[in-house]
C-alpha positions in Angstrom: 60.4 145.3 49.9 57.9 141.8 50.0 59.6 140.4 46.8 63.0 141.0 48.2 62.2 139.5 51.7 60.9 136.3 49.8 64.0 136.6 47.3 66.3 136.4 50.2 64.4 133.6 52.0 64.6 131.8 48.7 67.7 132.1 48.6 68.7 131.1 51.8 66.7 128.2 51.6 68.7 127.1 48.7 72.2 127.5 50.7 70.8 125.6 53.7 69.6 122.7 51.2 72.9 123.1 49.1 74.6 122.4 52.6 72.6 120.0 54.3 72.9 117.4 50.8 76.9 117.7 50.6 76.5 114.7 53.5 74.3 111.6 53.2 74.5 110.9 57.0 72.9 107.6 58.4 70.4 109.0 60.2 67.5 111.7 59.9 66.9 112.3 63.2 69.1 115.3 63.6 70.3 116.4 67.0 69.9 120.1 68.8 72.1 120.9 71.2 71.5 117.5 73.4 73.2 114.9 72.2 71.4 111.5 70.4 72.8 107.9 69.5 73.4 108.2 66.0 71.9 105.9 63.6 70.7 103.4 66.2 70.1 100.1 64.6 72.8 100.7 62.1 75.8 102.3 63.8 74.8 101.7 67.5 73.5 98.1 68.4 72.7 97.0 71.7 75.1 94.8 72.8 78.1 95.9 70.6 80.6 98.0 71.7 81.5 100.6 69.5 83.3 103.9 69.1 85.9 106.2 66.9 83.5 107.1 64.1 84.5 108.7 60.5 83.2 109.2 57.3 83.7 110.1 53.5 83.1 113.5 52.9 80.2 112.4 51.0 78.8 110.6 53.7 78.6 107.6 52.0 81.4 105.7 53.6 81.3 105.5 57.8 84.0 103.8 59.8 84.3 102.6 63.5 86.0 100.8 66.2 84.5 98.1 67.7 85.8 96.6 71.1 85.4 93.8 73.6 83.5 94.7 76.7 86.2 93.1 79.0 89.7 94.4 78.4 89.0 97.4 75.9 90.5 95.5 73.1 89.9 97.0 69.8 89.0 94.3 67.7 88.1 95.3 64.5 87.0 98.4 62.2 83.8 98.1 61.1 82.6 99.7 57.2 79.5 101.1 56.6 78.6 102.0 52.7 75.5 103.9 51.7 74.6 102.6 47.7 71.0 104.3 47.4 68.8 102.2 48.8 71.1 99.8 50.0 73.1 99.7 53.0 76.1 97.8 53.3 78.3 96.4 56.3 81.6 94.4 55.9 85.2 94.4 57.2 87.3 96.2 55.3 90.2 93.9 53.3 93.1 95.9 54.9 91.5 95.0 58.5 91.1 91.4 57.5 94.5 91.1 56.5 96.5 93.0 58.5 99.8 91.1 60.2 100.0 91.7 64.0 103.5 91.5 65.4 102.6 91.8 69.2 99.1 91.5 69.8 96.0 92.0 67.7 94.5 95.5 68.2 93.3 97.6 65.2 90.8 100.6 65.5 90.6 104.5 65.4 90.2 105.0 61.6 90.1 108.3 60.1 89.4 109.7 56.7 91.2 112.2 55.6 89.3 115.5 54.2 90.6 114.7 50.3 88.9 111.2 50.9 91.9 109.5 49.4 93.9 108.5 52.8 92.7 106.6 56.1 94.7 106.5 59.2 94.2 104.4 61.9 96.7 102.7 64.5 96.9 99.0 65.1 99.3 96.4 67.0 99.8 96.9 70.7 101.5 99.2 72.2 100.1 100.9 69.7 101.7 102.4 66.5 99.9 105.0 63.5 99.1 103.2 60.2 98.3 104.8 56.7 96.4 103.3 54.1 96.0 105.0 50.4 92.5 104.8 48.5 92.7 102.7 45.4 90.7 101.2 43.0 87.6 102.6 45.4 89.0 100.7 48.5 91.7 100.8 50.7 95.0 99.7 49.9 97.4 98.0 52.1 98.8 99.5 55.0 101.8 101.0 56.2 103.4 102.2 59.8 104.4 105.4 59.9 107.3 105.0 61.1 108.8 108.4 60.5 106.9 110.0 62.8 106.2 107.1 65.6 107.4 107.9 68.6 108.4 105.6 71.5 105.2 105.8 73.5 102.2 104.3 72.8 100.5 106.7 69.7 96.7 107.0 69.5 94.3 109.0 67.4 95.1 110.6 64.0 93.5 114.0 62.8 93.7 115.9 59.7 93.0 119.6 58.8 91.8 120.6 55.1 95.7 121.5 54.4 96.6 118.0 55.5 98.3 118.9 58.9 98.4 115.7 60.9 97.5 115.5 64.8 97.8 112.8 66.6 99.3 112.4 70.9 101.4 109.7 73.0 99.6 111.4 75.9 101.5 114.6 74.4 99.6 116.4 71.2 102.3 116.6 68.1 101.5 117.9 64.7 103.2 117.2 61.5 103.5 118.6 58.3 103.3 117.1 54.8 106.6 116.8 53.1 107.3 115.6 49.9 104.2 113.7 50.2 104.9 112.0 53.4 105.1 112.8 57.0 108.9 112.8 58.8 109.1 115.0 61.2 106.6 116.1 64.3 106.5 119.5 66.5 104.8 120.0 70.2 101.7 122.0 69.9 102.7 124.7 72.6 99.6 125.4 74.3 98.7 125.6 78.3 96.8 122.2 78.1 99.1 120.4 76.4 101.0 120.0 79.2 98.9 116.8 81.0 97.3 113.4 79.4 95.8 115.0 76.1 94.0 112.1 74.4 91.8 111.8 71.0 92.9 115.3 69.3 90.5 116.2 66.5 91.2 119.5 64.7 88.5 121.4 63.0 89.0 121.5 59.0 90.4 125.0 59.3 92.6 124.6 62.2 90.7 127.1 64.4 89.9 125.3 67.0 90.7 121.4 68.4 88.7 119.4 70.4 90.2 117.1 72.4 89.8 114.3 75.6 91.4 114.9 78.9 90.7 114.1 82.3 88.6 116.3 84.5 90.5 118.1 87.1 88.0 117.0 89.6 88.0 113.5 88.8 91.2 112.1 87.2 89.7 108.8 86.5 87.0 110.9 84.4 87.5 111.6 80.9 85.4 114.6 79.5 85.6 116.5 76.0 87.3 119.8 75.7 87.8 122.7 73.4 90.3 125.4 72.8 90.5 128.1 70.1 93.6 129.3 68.1 93.8 133.1 67.1 94.9 135.2 64.4 98.5 135.1 65.8 98.4 130.9 66.1 97.9 131.1 70.0 95.9 128.4 71.4 93.0 129.5 74.2 92.9 127.8 77.6 90.8 124.6 77.1 86.9 124.7 77.8 85.1 121.8 79.4 82.1 121.3 76.9 79.6 121.1 79.7 77.0 118.8 81.3 75.2 118.2 78.1 78.1 116.4 76.4 80.4 115.6 79.3 78.3 112.9 81.9 79.6 110.8 84.5 80.9 108.2 82.0 83.7 108.8 79.9 83.1 110.5 76.7 85.8 110.5 74.2 86.7 110.0 70.4 85.5 113.8 69.1 84.9 113.7 65.2 83.3 116.9 63.4 81.5 116.5 60.6 82.6 116.9 57.0 80.1 119.9 56.6 81.0 121.4 60.4 77.7 121.0 61.4 77.6 118.1 64.2 80.0 116.7 66.5 80.4 112.8 66.8 81.8 111.4 70.1 81.9 108.3 71.9 80.6 107.5 75.7 81.7 104.1 77.6 80.6 103.4 81.1 84.0 102.3 82.3 87.1 100.7 80.0 87.0 97.7 81.4 84.0 95.4 82.4 82.2 97.6 80.4 78.4 97.5 80.1 77.8 100.2 77.1 79.8 101.9 74.6 77.8 104.2 72.1 78.2 106.9 69.6 76.4 110.2 69.4 75.9 113.1 67.9 75.0 116.8 68.5 74.5 120.2 66.6 78.2 121.8 66.7 76.6 124.7 67.8 77.3 123.7 71.2 80.7 125.4 70.8 79.3 128.7 70.1 79.2 129.9 73.5 83.0 128.9 74.1 84.2 130.8 71.0 82.1 133.8 72.2 83.9 133.4 75.8 87.7 134.2 73.5 86.4 137.0 71.2 
């Protein structure tokens, strides 16, 4: 019996270690159920206004948005790459070379699960843009004309099967057809009747984390979660609670590639802000809500 227990412990330890090694994080102070600032001094720098984190499946490339403090302008997308013992920080070429038509505004990067596609918004009013990975970098982006709406389009999110989610205040999806996103469908869900922002779909599309105004305070943005059942129906939305949502604005959720952590942004106010930072927390924070819909 003792031998069997030791074997099981060894196997579980190996599986845990293997899973943990799949993603390289820029911080080894791993959070529990209480959020922590992520990678202080690398991602989070005092006096800089950062939000909207995404990363490659192995975690060796991080992208995020930098804004100003006064007007909440999306100023640029920064990239941080982990090259062994070296951390490289730069502004990708597609950002530097971007040609604005109306207004300088660029941000909300999202790397696809296959690591071959990057989506972001740019110009103002914002539209959705797409760049393919080419020779290890991101190629010249193209506007996603076919699915852009007449309203402001925000926050791309992609599942493992390439279903594309975005919002213009209403949440839409698009399916990949012959290598392109050509048509959209509105998500039929009880929560998709108000101003829905920052949709973050889980890899297998079984839950969605998003930003919305709390019903108690319409000026306050909080993070919510909804679960999809086997029949494709979405549950009511649950507020993620006081450990996540504060008197400040929580937004821009992002699920880590290994589904171990939830990243999100917190800013004190949209305009004339004093801070804007990126946090991470164990994804186990959603378990109690999942149990409520079972």
